[in-house]
DOTOR-26622 format. One record per residue: residue number from 1; residue in three letters; x negated, z, y of N, C-alpha, C, O in turn. Coordinates in nm, 3 decimals. Example, Ala and Ser with C-alpha at 12.3 -4.5 7.8 and 13.67 -1.06 7.14 Angstrom:
2
[1,'ALA',[-1.319,0.780,-0.569],[-1.230,0.780,-0.450],[-1.320,0.780,-0.330],[-1.424,0.846,-0.332]]
[2,'SER',[-1.285,0.708,-0.225],[-1.367,0.714,-0.106],[-1.290,0.787,0.003],[-1.341,0.804,0.114]]
END
This chain:
104
[1,'MET',[-0.719,0.617,-2.799],[-0.854,0.671,-2.801],[-0.898,0.688,-2.947],[-0.818,0.726,-3.033]]
[2,'THR',[-1.024,0.660,-2.971],[-1.082,0.678,-3.104],[-1.082,0.826,-3.138],[-1.118,0.909,-3.054]]
[3,'PRO',[-1.044,0.861,-3.260],[-1.048,1.002,-3.298],[-1.192,1.048,-3.323],[-1.284,0.968,-3.341]]
[4,'TYR',[-1.209,1.179,-3.324],[-1.339,1.234,-3.365],[-1.316,1.342,-3.468],[-1.208,1.402,-3.476]]
[5,'ARG',[-1.419,1.365,-3.547],[-1.416,1.472,-3.646],[-1.544,1.555,-3.632],[-1.653,1.500,-3.616]]
[6,'VAL',[-1.530,1.685,-3.638],[-1.644,1.775,-3.639],[-1.686,1.789,-3.785],[-1.613,1.844,-3.867]]
[7,'LEU',[-1.805,1.738,-3.816],[-1.854,1.744,-3.954],[-1.907,1.884,-3.986],[-1.923,1.967,-3.896]]
[8,'ALA',[-1.933,1.909,-4.113],[-1.968,2.044,-4.160],[-2.086,2.104,-4.085],[-2.080,2.220,-4.043]]
[9,'GLY',[-2.193,2.028,-4.066],[-2.311,2.081,-3.997],[-2.278,2.124,-3.855],[-2.323,2.230,-3.810]]
[10,'ALA',[-2.200,2.043,-3.785],[-2.161,2.076,-3.648],[-2.069,2.198,-3.646],[-2.081,2.283,-3.558]]
[11,'GLY',[-1.978,2.207,-3.743],[-1.889,2.323,-3.749],[-1.968,2.452,-3.765],[-1.937,2.553,-3.701]]
[12,'HIS',[-2.068,2.448,-3.851],[-2.154,2.565,-3.872],[-2.228,2.601,-3.743],[-2.235,2.718,-3.704]]
[13,'ARG',[-2.284,2.500,-3.676],[-2.358,2.524,-3.552],[-2.265,2.578,-3.442],[-2.304,2.667,-3.366]]
[14,'LEU',[-2.143,2.527,-3.434],[-2.048,2.577,-3.334],[-2.015,2.724,-3.358],[-2.004,2.802,-3.264]]
[15,'ASP',[-2.001,2.762,-3.485],[-1.978,2.903,-3.517],[-2.095,2.988,-3.469],[-2.075,3.094,-3.410]]
[16,'GLU',[-2.218,2.942,-3.495],[-2.338,3.015,-3.453],[-2.344,3.029,-3.301],[-2.374,3.135,-3.248]]
[17,'ILE',[-2.314,2.919,-3.232],[-2.316,2.921,-3.085],[-2.214,3.020,-3.032],[-2.243,3.096,-2.940]]
[18,'TYR',[-2.094,3.021,-3.090],[-1.989,3.111,-3.044],[-2.032,3.257,-3.064],[-2.022,3.338,-2.972]]
[19,'VAL',[-2.078,3.290,-3.183],[-2.116,3.429,-3.212],[-2.230,3.475,-3.120],[-2.224,3.584,-3.062]]
[20,'TYR',[-2.333,3.392,-3.106],[-2.446,3.428,-3.021],[-2.401,3.447,-2.876],[-2.437,3.546,-2.812]]
[21,'THR',[-2.322,3.354,-2.825],[-2.277,3.362,-2.686],[-2.187,3.483,-2.665],[-2.198,3.552,-2.564]]
[22,'CYS',[-2.099,3.509,-2.760],[-2.010,3.625,-2.752],[-2.091,3.755,-2.752],[-2.066,3.844,-2.670]]
[23,'ASP',[-2.188,3.766,-2.842],[-2.271,3.886,-2.850],[-2.357,3.906,-2.726],[-2.382,4.019,-2.684]]
[24,'THR',[-2.402,3.795,-2.666],[-2.494,3.802,-2.553],[-2.423,3.812,-2.419],[-2.463,3.892,-2.334]]
[25,'TRP',[-2.318,3.733,-2.398],[-2.254,3.725,-2.267],[-2.104,3.755,-2.268],[-2.040,3.753,-2.163]]
[26,'GLY',[-2.048,3.783,-2.384],[-1.908,3.822,-2.390],[-1.815,3.711,-2.436],[-1.849,3.593,-2.435]]
[27,'GLU',[-1.697,3.754,-2.478],[-1.599,3.663,-2.537],[-1.551,3.556,-2.439],[-1.534,3.440,-2.477]]
[28,'ALA',[-1.529,3.592,-2.314],[-1.481,3.494,-2.216],[-1.581,3.380,-2.199],[-1.543,3.263,-2.193]]
[29,'GLN',[-1.709,3.415,-2.189],[-1.812,3.312,-2.175],[-1.822,3.227,-2.302],[-1.839,3.105,-2.293]]
[30,'ALA',[-1.812,3.290,-2.419],[-1.817,3.214,-2.545],[-1.701,3.116,-2.553],[-1.719,3.001,-2.593]]
[31,'ASP',[-1.583,3.160,-2.515],[-1.466,3.071,-2.515],[-1.487,2.954,-2.419],[-1.456,2.840,-2.453]]
[32,'ARG',[-1.538,2.983,-2.299],[-1.561,2.878,-2.200],[-1.662,2.775,-2.251],[-1.642,2.655,-2.234]]
[33,'TYR',[-1.770,2.823,-2.312],[-1.875,2.733,-2.358],[-1.825,2.643,-2.472],[-1.851,2.523,-2.472]]
[34,'ILE',[-1.754,2.701,-2.566],[-1.701,2.621,-2.678],[-1.598,2.521,-2.628],[-1.596,2.406,-2.672]]
[35,'ARG',[-1.512,2.563,-2.536],[-1.415,2.468,-2.476],[-1.489,2.352,-2.409],[-1.448,2.237,-2.419]]
[36,'GLY',[-1.598,2.385,-2.339],[-1.679,2.282,-2.273],[-1.738,2.184,-2.373],[-1.742,2.064,-2.346]]
[37,'LEU',[-1.783,2.234,-2.487],[-1.836,2.145,-2.591],[-1.727,2.051,-2.643],[-1.750,1.932,-2.659]]
[38,'PHE',[-1.609,2.105,-2.668],[-1.500,2.020,-2.717],[-1.455,1.920,-2.610],[-1.417,1.807,-2.643]]
[39,'ASP',[-1.458,1.960,-2.483],[-1.430,1.864,-2.377],[-1.534,1.751,-2.378],[-1.500,1.635,-2.356]]
[40,'ARG',[-1.659,1.787,-2.404],[-1.764,1.686,-2.411],[-1.742,1.592,-2.530],[-1.766,1.472,-2.518]]
[41,'PHE',[-1.696,1.646,-2.644],[-1.666,1.559,-2.759],[-1.563,1.454,-2.719],[-1.576,1.336,-2.753]]
[42,'GLU',[-1.460,1.497,-2.647],[-1.357,1.403,-2.603],[-1.414,1.301,-2.505],[-1.375,1.184,-2.507]]
[43,'ALA',[-1.506,1.344,-2.419],[-1.571,1.252,-2.325],[-1.658,1.151,-2.399],[-1.667,1.035,-2.358]]
[44,'ILE',[-1.721,1.193,-2.506],[-1.802,1.103,-2.587],[-1.713,0.994,-2.645],[-1.744,0.875,-2.635]]
[45,'VAL',[-1.603,1.033,-2.705],[-1.511,0.938,-2.767],[-1.456,0.840,-2.663],[-1.439,0.722,-2.691]]
[46,'ALA',[-1.428,0.891,-2.542],[-1.376,0.806,-2.434],[-1.487,0.725,-2.367],[-1.461,0.646,-2.276]]
[47,'ARG',[-1.610,0.745,-2.411],[-1.729,0.675,-2.357],[-1.749,0.701,-2.209],[-1.788,0.612,-2.133]]
[48,'ARG',[-1.723,0.826,-2.169],[-1.751,0.867,-2.032],[-1.897,0.909,-2.017],[-1.941,0.945,-1.908]]
[49,'PHE',[-1.972,0.905,-2.128],[-2.116,0.931,-2.128],[-2.184,0.815,-2.200],[-2.127,0.758,-2.293]]
[50,'PRO',[-2.303,0.781,-2.156],[-2.375,0.674,-2.228],[-2.404,0.716,-2.372],[-2.437,0.831,-2.399]]
[51,'TRP',[-2.390,0.622,-2.462],[-2.422,0.646,-2.603],[-2.568,0.611,-2.622],[-2.602,0.497,-2.657]]
[52,'ARG',[-2.655,0.707,-2.599],[-2.798,0.685,-2.614],[-2.836,0.700,-2.761],[-2.803,0.801,-2.824]]
[53,'PRO',[-2.905,0.600,-2.816],[-2.945,0.608,-2.957],[-3.047,0.721,-2.979],[-3.131,0.748,-2.893]]
[54,'ILE',[-3.037,0.785,-3.093],[-3.136,0.886,-3.131],[-3.269,0.812,-3.152],[-3.271,0.708,-3.218]]
[55,'PRO',[-3.380,0.864,-3.096],[-3.509,0.797,-3.113],[-3.544,0.776,-3.261],[-3.514,0.860,-3.346]]
[56,'ALA',[-3.606,0.663,-3.290],[-3.639,0.625,-3.428],[-3.722,0.731,-3.500],[-3.706,0.750,-3.620]]
[57,'GLU',[-3.811,0.799,-3.428],[-3.897,0.898,-3.494],[-3.819,1.015,-3.553],[-3.875,1.093,-3.631]]
[58,'PHE',[-3.692,1.030,-3.516],[-3.610,1.137,-3.574],[-3.562,1.101,-3.714],[-3.522,1.190,-3.790]]
[59,'GLY',[-3.565,0.973,-3.750],[-3.534,0.931,-3.886],[-3.387,0.928,-3.923],[-3.353,0.926,-4.041]]
[60,'VAL',[-3.298,0.927,-3.823],[-3.154,0.919,-3.849],[-3.093,0.821,-3.749],[-3.146,0.800,-3.640]]
[61,'ASP',[-2.980,0.761,-3.788],[-2.909,0.670,-3.698],[-2.791,0.742,-3.635],[-2.711,0.804,-3.704]]
[62,'GLY',[-2.782,0.732,-3.506],[-2.671,0.794,-3.435],[-2.700,0.797,-3.287],[-2.785,0.723,-3.237]]
[63,'PHE',[-2.629,0.884,-3.217],[-2.636,0.891,-3.072],[-2.644,1.037,-3.029],[-2.619,1.127,-3.108]]
[64,'PHE',[-2.680,1.058,-2.901],[-2.690,1.196,-2.852],[-2.661,1.203,-2.704],[-2.671,1.104,-2.631]]
[65,'CYS',[-2.624,1.324,-2.660],[-2.614,1.357,-2.517],[-2.631,1.508,-2.504],[-2.621,1.582,-2.602]]
[66,'ARG',[-2.658,1.553,-2.383],[-2.677,1.695,-2.358],[-2.547,1.759,-2.309],[-2.463,1.695,-2.246]]
[67,'TYR',[-2.534,1.887,-2.340],[-2.432,1.971,-2.278],[-2.500,2.104,-2.248],[-2.529,2.182,-2.339]]
[68,'GLU',[-2.523,2.131,-2.123],[-2.593,2.251,-2.078],[-2.722,2.270,-2.157],[-2.814,2.189,-2.142]]
[69,'LYS',[-2.733,2.373,-2.240],[-2.858,2.400,-2.314],[-2.859,2.342,-2.455],[-2.949,2.371,-2.533]]
[70,'HIS',[-2.759,2.262,-2.488],[-2.747,2.206,-2.623],[-2.748,2.053,-2.620],[-2.719,1.990,-2.518]]
[71,'VAL',[-2.782,1.996,-2.734],[-2.779,1.851,-2.750],[-2.679,1.821,-2.862],[-2.687,1.877,-2.971]]
[72,'ILE',[-2.586,1.732,-2.833],[-2.483,1.691,-2.928],[-2.527,1.561,-2.994],[-2.571,1.468,-2.926]]
[73,'TYR',[-2.516,1.555,-3.126],[-2.551,1.435,-3.202],[-2.428,1.386,-3.277],[-2.354,1.466,-3.335]]
[74,'TRP',[-2.407,1.255,-3.275],[-2.291,1.199,-3.344],[-2.324,1.061,-3.399],[-2.425,1.001,-3.366]]
[75,'LYS',[-2.233,1.014,-3.485],[-2.244,0.879,-3.539],[-2.103,0.824,-3.558],[-2.005,0.899,-3.559]]
[76,'VAL',[-2.095,0.693,-3.572],[-1.967,0.630,-3.599],[-1.948,0.629,-3.750],[-2.033,0.581,-3.824]]
[77,'LEU',[-1.836,0.683,-3.794],[-1.807,0.692,-3.937],[-1.749,0.560,-3.988],[-1.712,0.473,-3.909]]
[78,'GLY',[-1.741,0.545,-4.118],[-1.692,0.423,-4.180],[-1.554,0.380,-4.135],[-1.523,0.261,-4.134]]
[79,'ASP',[-1.469,0.476,-4.099],[-1.333,0.443,-4.055],[-1.323,0.421,-3.904],[-1.214,0.403,-3.850]]
[80,'GLY',[-1.439,0.422,-3.836],[-1.442,0.399,-3.692],[-1.433,0.525,-3.607],[-1.452,0.519,-3.486]]
[81,'ALA',[-1.404,0.638,-3.670],[-1.399,0.765,-3.596],[-1.541,0.808,-3.557],[-1.639,0.768,-3.620]]
[82,'VAL',[-1.548,0.889,-3.455],[-1.676,0.948,-3.415],[-1.694,1.076,-3.495],[-1.607,1.164,-3.494]]
[83,'GLY',[-1.805,1.087,-3.564],[-1.837,1.208,-3.639],[-1.937,1.292,-3.562],[-2.052,1.251,-3.546]]
[84,'ILE',[-1.895,1.409,-3.515],[-1.987,1.500,-3.447],[-2.069,1.564,-3.559],[-2.018,1.644,-3.637]]
[85,'VAL',[-2.197,1.528,-3.564],[-2.280,1.567,-3.678],[-2.339,1.705,-3.660],[-2.337,1.787,-3.753]]
[86,'THR',[-2.391,1.733,-3.541],[-2.450,1.864,-3.518],[-2.464,1.888,-3.369],[-2.457,1.795,-3.289]]
[87,'VAL',[-2.483,2.015,-3.334],[-2.505,2.057,-3.196],[-2.624,2.152,-3.202],[-2.615,2.260,-3.262]]
[88,'LEU',[-2.734,2.114,-3.140],[-2.857,2.192,-3.150],[-2.903,2.240,-3.013],[-2.891,2.169,-2.913]]
[89,'HIS',[-2.956,2.361,-3.010],[-3.013,2.414,-2.886],[-3.136,2.334,-2.851],[-3.209,2.288,-2.939]]
[90,'GLU',[-3.161,2.317,-2.722],[-3.272,2.234,-2.676],[-3.409,2.284,-2.726],[-3.504,2.206,-2.729]]
[91,'ARG',[-3.421,2.409,-2.763],[-3.549,2.463,-2.810],[-3.570,2.452,-2.961],[-3.678,2.482,-3.010]]
[92,'MET',[-3.468,2.410,-3.034],[-3.480,2.401,-3.180],[-3.569,2.284,-3.221],[-3.586,2.189,-3.145]]
[93,'ASN',[-3.627,2.294,-3.340],[-3.700,2.181,-3.399],[-3.596,2.080,-3.443],[-3.538,2.092,-3.551]]
[94,'ARG',[-3.572,1.982,-3.359],[-3.461,1.891,-3.382],[-3.484,1.793,-3.495],[-3.391,1.760,-3.568]]
[95,'ILE',[-3.605,1.744,-3.512],[-3.628,1.645,-3.616],[-3.590,1.701,-3.752],[-3.516,1.637,-3.828]]
[96,'GLU',[-3.639,1.819,-3.785],[-3.610,1.880,-3.915],[-3.461,1.909,-3.931],[-3.403,1.879,-4.035]]
[97,'ARG',[-3.399,1.965,-3.830],[-3.257,2.001,-3.841],[-3.167,1.879,-3.846],[-3.065,1.879,-3.915]]
[98,'LEU',[-3.203,1.774,-3.772],[-3.123,1.652,-3.778],[-3.124,1.592,-3.917],[-3.021,1.549,-3.968]]
[99,'GLN',[-3.240,1.590,-3.979],[-3.250,1.533,-4.113],[-3.171,1.617,-4.213],[-3.122,1.564,-4.313]]
[100,'ASP',[-3.158,1.746,-4.189],[-3.076,1.832,-4.275],[-2.927,1.808,-4.252],[-2.849,1.807,-4.347]]
[101,'ASP',[-2.888,1.790,-4.126],[-2.746,1.784,-4.091],[-2.683,1.645,-4.105],[-2.564,1.634,-4.132]]
[102,'PHE',[-2.763,1.538,-4.086],[-2.706,1.404,-4.092],[-2.679,1.364,-4.235],[-2.769,1.373,-4.320]]
[103,'PRO',[-2.558,1.320,-4.264],[-2.528,1.272,-4.400],[-2.599,1.140,-4.423],[-2.623,1.065,-4.328]]
[104,'PRO',[-2.635,1.111,-4.549],[-2.705,0.985,-4.579],[-2.620,0.862,-4.550],[-2.666,0.750,-4.570]]
END
């Protein structure tokens, strides 16, 4: 299986998601949600989900899929690994945040 790496932007977003979920619904729910995200990362690498291209108007190259209330964005890195670039809540201004999180 192709490896994946959680890039800096995604790591920061995962920390935010964990803290918010823990504060709002408790540690058990936060643990479950983060585990679910990491399971989804593995499913992405295994191509158990369609690799839908990010729409051109977002101004970045990569792919996306949903996980509950979040959208996961990734790209294929130079060494062939999947780079999880960011994880954004469905209500966030995604165009602006994607352009901040995606490496050139």
